[in-house]
N, C-alpha and C positions, 0 to 999 in steps of 0.2 A: 428631420429625417433626411437621409439621402434618397434619391429617386429609386435606387434598388431596394432599399428597406421598405419604402411605400409599396413597391411592386410586389414584394413577398407577401405583405399583409392583404393587399386589395385584390390580388389574383386568387389567393386562397379563399377570401370571403365571397368571391363570385361563384364558387362551385355549387351553391345551392340554387342558382338560377338555371332552369332548363333551357337549352338553346340548340340542341342537336338536330339541326334541320338544314336542308338545302336552302340557299338564299332566296330562290324564287325570282331572281333577277338576272337577265342576260344583258350586259352592257359592255360593248367593245371598248378597247383602249382608244384614246383620242390624243391627237397631237397637243403637246403642252400640258397634259395631265398625267398623273401617276396612278397606274393600276387599272383594273377592270373588275367586273363582277360576273361570276358564272352562276347559272341556276343550279349547279350541283357542287358538292365538295366543301360546303361550309360546315365545319364540325366544332367540337368542343373547344379545344385549346391546342397547345403544343408542348412537347416534353423537353426536358433540359438538354437532351442529346441532339436536338435539332430536327427530330421527326416532324414533318409538316402535317399538322392537324388543323391548321388553317385559320383559326379565329382567335384573335387576342381578346380574352374574356376577363374583364376587370370591373370592379366597382369604382365609381368616381371618388366615393368616400364610404367608410363604414361607420362614420359618426352618424348618429340618428337621434332625433328628438322624439320619435315615435317609440312606443313600448309594446310592440306586438309580441305576445307571450312566447310564440314558437321560434322567434328569430334570434340568432346568435348576436346580431348587431343591435338588439333592443337597448334602449337608453339605460335600463337598470343593470345591464351586464358590465362587469369590470374586465374589459379586454383591451389590448393595444389598439389604438385608433390612429387613422391616417387619412389624409385627403390629398388628392392631386390638385394641380391647377389646370386650367384649360390648356395652357401651353405645354405642360408635361404630358397630358393625354395625347395631344397632337404629335409631340416629339416621339413618344414611345411607339405610337402606331406607325409613323413613317419609318423610324429606324428598324423596327421589326419587319416591316414590309420590304425594305431595301435589302435586308439579310435573307429574304425569301423564306421567312418563318411563317408568315400569315398572308391571308388574302383579304381580311376584313377585320372589323371591330365589333364586339358585343359590349355595350356599356350600360351598366345598371348603377344604382346608387342607394345609399342610405339617405336620410333626410337631414341635410345640414342647414340649421336655422329654421327653414320652412320650405315647403315644396316649391314655391316660386323662386326663391333664391337658388336652390339646388338645380332646378331645371334650367335656369338662366346660365349657370356655370357650364352645364352640359351643352347647352346651345352654343356657347362661345367656343367650346372645344371642337364641336362638330363643324361650326362655321370656319374655324381656323383650318381644319383639315380640308374642307371643300374649296375654300376661296384663297387661302394663303399658300397652302401646300399643294393645291390642285389634286387632292386625292380622289380618285374615281372608283375606289373599291367599295365593297359591301359594308354597310353600317346598320347595325340593329341596336336600338336604344329602348330602355324601359322608361315609361312615363309614370311619375308619381301622382296618385290621386290628389286633386287640389291644384293642379297646374292650370294656369289661365288658358282660355281658348286660343288667344292670339299667339301664345308661345307654342302651343301644340301645332298650330298651323305652320309657323316658321320651321319648327323641327321636322314636320312632315315633308317639306320640300328639300330637306337636307339628308334625311335618313332613308334607307330602303325599306326597313320594317320597323314598326313601333309596337310595343307591348304595354298593355295595362293589366297587371296581374289581378285575377279574381281572388287569389290567395286561398279561399276556402269555398266549398261547394254551396253553402247556404248562408242566408243573412243572419240566422241565429248564431252560427259558429263564428262568423265574422265579428258580430257584436261582442261575443264572449272573449275572443282572443285578440282582437284588434281594436282597442277602444278609440283609436284616432282615425279609423276608417269606417266607411259605411257603404252599403250596396249602391246607394245613389251616387256617391263620390267616385265609384269605380265605373258604373255603367254610363254615366254622363260623358266622360271623355271617349269611351268606346263608341257610343252613338255618334259623337261629333266626328271622330276619325272615319267611321263608316260613311257618313253623309258627305264628307269632303272628298273621300275616294270616289264615290259615285259622281259627285259634281265635276271632279277633275276629268274622269273618264268620259262623261257626257260632253263636257266642253271640248275635249279633243276630237270627239267624233263629229262635232259640228264644224270643225275647221277644214272641211273638204274644200271650202272656197278660199279666198285670199287670207293669208295669215295676218294676225294682228301683231303689231310691233309693240312690245311692252317695255316700260322702264324697269331697270333692275331693282327688285324689291329689297335687295340687300345693299343698295347704294348708301354711302355715308350720310347723305342729306335726308335719309328716311329713317333715321334712328330716333328712338324715344326711350323713356325710362319707365319701368314698372315698379321696381323696388330698389332703386339705386344703381342697377346695372342697365346698360343700354342694350336694346335689341331691335330688330326691324319692325317697322310699322305694319299692322295688319292691313291687307288689301282684299278686295272682293275677287277671290280667285275663281269662283264659280262662273263669273262673267268675263274675266280677263285671263284667258288661257292661251298659251302659245305653244306650238309644237316644239319650239326651240328651247323651252324652259324645262327643268326637271319635272317628272310626274310626282304627284303627291302620294307618298308611301307606296311605291310601285310593287313591293313584295307583300303588301297587305299587313294586317295586324294579327297578333297572336296573344294568347293569355296562358296563365299557369295556375293550377290548383294543387294544393298540398294534400296528400293522401295519407290517412292514418292518424292525423293529429286529433281528429274529432270523430264522432260516431256515425257519420253518414254512411249509408249503404252504397254499394256499387251502382244500384239503380238510380239513386239520387245524383250521384256523381256523373253518370253517363247521360242522364236527362239534362243536367246543367250544361254539359258539353254540347249536346244536340241543340239546345237553345242558343248557345253561342254561335254555332254554325248557321242556323236557320235565320236568326234575328239580328245578328251582328256581323255576319259575313266573315267570320274568323278563318284565317288560313290554317292555323293549328291551335289546338288546345293541348297544352302540355300537362302531364301528371308527374308530380314529384313526391316520391315516397318519403314520408316524414322520418327524419333522423333525430333521435332524442338527444338534444344538446343542452336543454335548460331544465333545471329543477323547478317544477311548477305543478300545483295541485290539479290544474285543468288539463294537463298533458300526460301522455304515457311516460313511464319512468325512463330516465336515461339508461342506456345500455341495452335496451331492447333492439332486436334486429329490425331494420326498416322493412316495410312490407313490399319488397321488390317484386315478388311473384304477383301480388295483387296489382301493382303498377303495370307489370307486363301484360296482364289480362286486360286492363283498361286500355292500353295502347293497341292491343289486338282488336278490341271492340271498336275503338275509335277509327281504326282502318276500315272496318266493316261499314261504319256509318258514312265515311267519306267516299269510299270507292266501290262498295258492293251493294248499295241500295238498301241496307238494313235500317231499321228504326230501333230506337232504344227499347220500346215496348215489346218488340219481337224477341230481343235477347234476354231481357229481364222483366220482372213485374213486382208488384207489391207482395205477392205470394212467394216469389223466388227473387229476392232482392240482391243476391250476391253471386258472383261467378264461381263456377266449379274450379277449384284450384288445380285439379288434376287434368282438365281438358281445356283446350282453347275454346273461345266463345262460339266459333263457327261449328266445330264438332259437337259441342254441347247443344246448340240449336238444332242441328241435323238429327241428333239422337232423340230429341223431344218431338220431332216432326217426321218420323220414319214413314208415315203414310205418303209422303211426297217422293219417296225413293223406292227402288233405284231409278236413276235418270238415264234415259237412252242417249248416249253421246252423239249418235248420228242424226238425231232429230230435235233435241232440246234447244230452246232458244237461248240467246246470250245471257239473259238475266237469270234463267234457271240454272245454267252452268255455273254462274258466279256463286250460287248457293251451295255448291258441292264442296265439301272439305277436300283440300288438296288441289283444287283448281283456282288459280288466281286470275287477275284481270288479263295479264298477257297471254297465259295459256288458253283462256276462254276465247280470246280473239283469234288465236292461232287455230283453234279447233273449228271455229265458224268459217275461217278462210280456207282451211285445208279440205274440209269435207265437200267443197264444191268440185274439186278436181281429183280427189283420190279417196281410196277406201281406208278408213281408220282401223287400227287395231291397238292393243294395249302397248305394244312395243313403240309404236308411233306416238302414242300419248305421252309415254315417258320421255321421249326425245323432245317433245314440245314443252316439257317442264311440269307436267302434271305429277304431283306427289302421290304415287299409286299406293304407298303403304297406308295412306288415309283414304284416298279416293275410291279404292277398289270395293269398299263396303257399300258404296252409294251409287255406283254406275253400272250400266251394261253397255256392251259394244256389239251391235248387230244382234241384240237380244240375249247375249251371253255375259255372265260375270267372269271376272278374271280367275277367281277360285270359287268353289262351292261355298257359299256363305248363307247362313240362316239370318234373315232380317229380324234380329231379336236385340232389343236394347241392351240387355245385361251382357250378352256375349260380346257384342261389338264394343261396348264400353270397356270391358276388361282388356280387350286387345289394344284399343287405342291408348288406354292409361299405361299399359306396359311399354308402348312405343315412346310415350312422352315422359316417362319417369325420370330418365337421366337428365334431360334438359331442364325439367322443372326443378330438380334438386340443385343443379348448378346455379340457376337463377336465384333460388331462395337462399343459397349459401353465399351469394355475392362473389362468385368466382370469375364471371365474365363481364359484369356490367359496372365495373368501378370506373368512375370518371377520372380522367387524367387531370393533374394540375400543372401549373407552370414550372414548378421546381422539383417535382418528384417523378421517379419512374417506378412502375409496379412490375415486379418479377422480370426485370429487364436482364436478358442473358447477354453477357459481354464476351 
């Protein structure tokens, strides 16, 4: 195949990996190196007309010896297959960067021969970018379960973010749909990455005194072989840390779960995500609505609409876990295991806890303000800062970014509500559902949330 033919296949195959996130890394340009990394602006991909969407998103290969039942690239599927070489991945990234199409690289892969061989190929591609082409931009890679510890370590000093996908929310579903994977094979590298990130950060904090001068761990005389390909020797980086060397996975790790392929409830999914944040220090847990692409007795029938509104509700709840101080057990329970499709999780929680409302804007503390629908982190901080020096009213709250069409049911300002409102669950629910109806319909119909691919434009007006 030509490089362009490979690119058509492997960029399209990458669209099932979720990666719409800011990079989490600020790295300035350096003399003699190409590119930089910004903590914002790293998105899905870019369109054929050159619109900068900033991340080259590809698979190294869509060949795969695994037979995960939900995956388009599974071994039993008869589809066109392709594989890059390390040199081709590096060349594509640099050429697209020089044309100002991208700021970084998102690289995932099927399993070519075995996990070790595949990840060594990816290691060589990333090493070429960093050390031969001196590429200093953002790199996010997916690690395949079964990758050796020493190889994960080497990759962690080259990439900005690493992901090991959970794939499915429970071990039972994983066993049923992914016969080549296990919970242990997924959690083990996650734990290893977490521990190495902590060791690296701790080692850097200890370097307040004289810096240690280290040999380059990527020097040619430190190469060894694991499966026929050479890569760098493992070193004890917890003890040999230098402020002049790259940090280990500076943007942290993330993971992804498929939603709707199996019968788990939202409560099970959100609890699994909460566990990832609390016990594995995840930066992000991504949710990917299942798209029916394979005929299989264990899966929903092909042609069914993906559960995009459900995915949207889970992302809203994920935001509440990460930034608003909520816990999964507050939002859902065994008795109420799924989100209200008509209301966002924060409104739904508030309606079930009306005894806490209305909240007085002029006296409520920051954490109580965060629980009010329509008040976000930024507007809560603005309210706390502003009320020290001025008198607040509803007009001022709107200018601060408070969404009053939701918030006015749950707040008072100087003891008064914006409109006469009866604090009644049914009447407030009807009003909020009416406000959210149009947006919910658009999400469910997939009108605004379609991911762009490398070679297609959707509804592009010329």
